[in-house]
N, C-alpha and C positions, 0 to 999 in steps of 0.2 A: 458530497457531489450531487446527491439526489435533487436538492433544491437550487442548485446553481443557476438553472435557466430562469428562476423566478426573482433573482436579485434585483433586476431592473424595476419590476413591479413593486417589490418590497421597498425600494428607495422612494418610489412615488407614493406609497401608502404611508410612509413615515418621513415626510419632507424635512422635518427638523433634525433627523438623525444624520450624523456625520458619515462620510464615506468609509471611515475606519470602522464605525459601528456596523455598517452594512456588510463589510468584508468579514467581520467577526462572525457573522452568521455561518460562514464556511470554515473559518480558521480556528474558532474557539473549540469545537468538539475535539479536533486532533490534539490540542494542547492539554485538554482534560484527560484524554485517553492515555497519555504518557504515564502520569503517576498512578492512575487507576489500574492500568494494565499491569504495572509492577505489583500493586496491591493484590490484584486478582491471582497472580501467580503464587503469592505467599498464602492467600486464603485457601487455595486449592489443597494445601497440605493439611488443613484442619476442618474444612467443610466439604461435603460431597460436591464434586464438580457439576453434577447434573443440577443440583439446587442452585449453584452460583449462576449457571447458564440460564435457568428459568427466571431467576430474579433479574438478571441483566436484560433479558428479553422483554420483561414487563416494563422495566424502566425505559428501555429503548423505544418500545411501542408508544407508551404514554407521552414521553418527551418528544418523540418524532412527530406523531400526529398532533400533539398538543400545540406545537408551534403555530399551526394554522388557526388556532383559536385566540392567540394573544393579541391584545389591543395596544401594546406599547413596545417600543424597541427593547426596553430594559427587560420586560417579561419574556420577550422572544429570545433574547440572549440567555436568560436563565434557563429556558427550556432547552436551548442548544447545549448549555453546559451539562444538563442532566442527560442529554443524548450522548455526550462524551463519556459520562459515567457508565451508562448501559453498554455502550460499545466497548469501553475499556474492560468491563467484566467479562464480556463474551470473547473478544478477539483472541487473546492468548490461549484460552481453553479450547477454541475450535481447532487449534493446531495440536494442543496437548492431547485431546481426545483421539486424534488420528494416531499419535504415537502410542496411546494406550491400547488401541484395538488392532493395530496393524504392525507387521514386522517385515524386514527385508524388502523385496521388490514391491510387495503390496503397499508398504509404507511410502515408498518413492512414488508409486503411481497415484496414490490418494493425495499426497502432498501437492503433486502437480495438478490434479483435478481441482483441489481446493483453490489454488492460485488462479486457475483458469476460470472457475465460476465467479471468483471475486472480480476478475477482469470483465466478465460478461455482465455482471451487475453494474459495473461502471459504464457500460455501453448503453444498456437498456433503461435503467432507472432514470437517468437524466432525460431520455426521450419521453418516458411516461410523464414525468413531472413537468416537462416543457409543454406537453400537450394539455395537461390539466391546468397549468398556469395561464393558458389562453383565456380561460373562463374567470379565474381569480387566482391571485398569488397564494391564497389560503388553500386552494385545492392541491397545490403542488406537494404539500406535506402529506397528502393521502398516500403518496408512494410508500411511506413507512408502514402502511397496513400490511405489506408483505410479511411483516414480522408475525402476524397471526398464523399464517400457514406454517412458518418455521416453528413457532411455539407448539403447534399441534403435533408436528412431526417429532419434536424433541420429547414432548410429554408422553406420547404413545410408543415411540420406537427407539429412543436412545436409552440404553441401560447405563447404570453406574459402572465405571471400570472396576474390574475385580482386583486390580493391583492393590497391595497393602498401602494404607494411608501413611503419610509421613508422621513420624514420631520425633520427639526431641532427640532421641538417640540415633535415629536413622537418617535424619535430614542431611547432615554433613554440609560441606561448603561446595558451592558451585566451582567447577574447575576454571582455571584462567582462560581456557579456550572459549568458554561461553561468552566472556566479555570481549574476547578478540573477535568472535563472530558478530557480536553486537556492534563493535567498531566498524567492521567491514560493511555491515548493513547500513550504518549511518553514511559512510563514504559512498556506497552505491546509490543511496537515495539522494544524496547531494547532487550527484551527476545526473541520475535518471530524471529527477523532478524538473530539471531544466527543460525537458521535452514538452510536457503538458502546459507548463507555465509560460514558456517563451516562444513556442512555435508560431502561435497566432500573431504575436507581435513581430516576429521575424518576417513572416509572409507579408504583413502590412508594411514593414520597414523597407523591404526591397521591391514592393509594388507589384506583386505577381498574383494577388488574390484577395479575397475577403473572408468573412466568417464561414461561407459555404466551403471554400477550399480548406480552411483551417479544420473544419469538422471532418472533412474527408481524410486528411493526413493523420489526424488523431485517431480516427477509426482504424486506419491501417496499422497503427501502433498497437491498439487494443486487440485487433484481430490476430496479429502475430503472437502476442502474449497468450491469447486464448488457445491458439492452435498448438503452440509449443508446450503449454501447460498440460493440455490433454494427452500429449504424447511424451511427457517428461519421464515416466517410468521406463519406457523403451529407450529413450535417448540416453539416460544415465546407465542403463544396462549395457548399451553398446559402447559408449565413450568411457565409462568407468571414471578413473581419476582425471581424465582430460575434459570432463564435463565443464568445470569452471573456466578452463581455457577457451572452450568453444563459446561460452556465454560472453566472456570479456572480449574475445576477438570480434564477434559479430556486433556487439555494442559499440566497440571502437570504430568499426567500419561504417556503421550507421551514422554515428556522430560526425565522422570525417566527411561522409558523402553529403550530409546536410550542410556542413561548412562550405563545401565547394558548389552547392546547388544554386541554380539560378532559375529553376522552373518547378512547378508543382510535381511533375512526374518524378524527378530525382529526389525531391524532399519526401515523397510518399515511399519510395524505395528505402531511403535512409531511415525513415520512421519504422518501416516494416522490419528492417534488420535490427534496429534498436529494440523493437518489441520482442524479437526472437531472443535477444540477449537478456533482457530483464525477465522475460518469461521463463528462462532456464535458470537464471541465477537466484531469483527470490525463493522458489521452492527448495533449491539446493541449500541455501543458507538455513532455512527452517529445518530441513531434513538433517543437516549436519549438526545443528544444535540438539535436536532430539536424540540423535545417535550418540552424542557425546556424554550423555548423563543416564543414570538409571531411571526407570519409570517413575520412581517416587519423586524425582526432581525435575521431570520434564516440564511441568507447568511453570515452575520458577524460572527455568532456563529459557523457555520460549517467551515468557513475559519480557525478558531482557531484549531478545531479538525483536519482538513485536513493538515494544516501546521505542527501540532504536530506529525502527522504520519510520515512525511518525516524527521523531525528533529530527531525523535527516531531512524529511520533507519540509519541516518548519524552517530549518536554518539554510536550506539550499539557496533561496534568493539572497540571503545575507552574505553567504560565502562568495557567490559570483559577483555581487556588488562590490565587495571588498577587493577581489582580484582585479576587477575592471578599473577600480580607482587606483590601485597600485601601478598598473600598466598604463593608466590614463587612456583607456579605451571606452567609448560609450556605445559602440555598435553591438547589436545582439549576435551577429555572426562570430565575433570574437569569443563569446561565451561557449559556442559549440566547439570552437577550436580548443579552448581550455578543457572542456569535457572530454574531447577525443584524446588530448595529450595525457590527461590524468588516467583514463582507462587504459590507454596504450602502455603507460608506465606500469600500471598494475599487472598487465599481461606479461611484460618482460620479467617482473619480479616473480610471477607465478611460474614462468618457464624455468627460471633459475632454480626455484624450489623443486619442481618436478624432476629436473636433471639431477639435482643433488640427491634426491631420494632414490632415484634409479641407481646411482653409483653406490 
């Protein structure tokens, strides 16, 4: 996302490159993250996590900043692939380390803070790179220099977890629940990713705004996710087992409101509610995964959930395109109706499960 504002200038810089190649500048790293993230979770049982994180950050820094020095689209895409490698090594361990160092309410709070800060990065880094790309598209890649500050913090302040490393006899198999949570993450991302990918097109389709209004409503989505993430620990402590029902309910309400919206104000409210939903559900999925396994397996388990997140994002447009073709609908408003129906159905299933458990 950091270099997304520079895609127009990149297209101008490489006029012979296809539109698909330009889009791969954004979509190639997540594709690489999926298998590398799974590999990172396996490596964590054999190599110190701190070492993997440091290696991943070096690759991330060199590949991220290096994109601005490439003189061909092929080499630019190669650098983006290596960016996916670096991110894939880091992402599941950033969650695994939280599970290593925190328990109980502290673990819930820190998982929420991690989700919130990730959202904040998605708000500010595109703004920084957008400002830099005014001078040159190459400068946009300087946003990845933030990795230097994080590398220093990791080097000086992050200890190696004291949990015993995995051994051949202690590894065991991941419980089926981990893969179930991975499936839930895929389904959640399929629905959620409809919002950042289609909302600008929806606003344009119904003729109520331009890119400025699109930026405003997307900001309301991210702001809500940030706020709920920072207070996730208190929210979960208060709602307990009803936390997922809260997240699904407000996400359903948000998508429904967007479906019926005809002005920017209603869309902004719908996006804000959706942000509250996703901001509470994502850390809950990661937390549930970490709580489901012993510390020696949390890296492997969280790599499943993390890779599922990126896979769900990747297939989201394909799923909604397929559904629209089945129902022979080409309007974007219909996509939000489908998203609301799917999350509403998930909420009904969850209510049945909660009632059954109470009995």
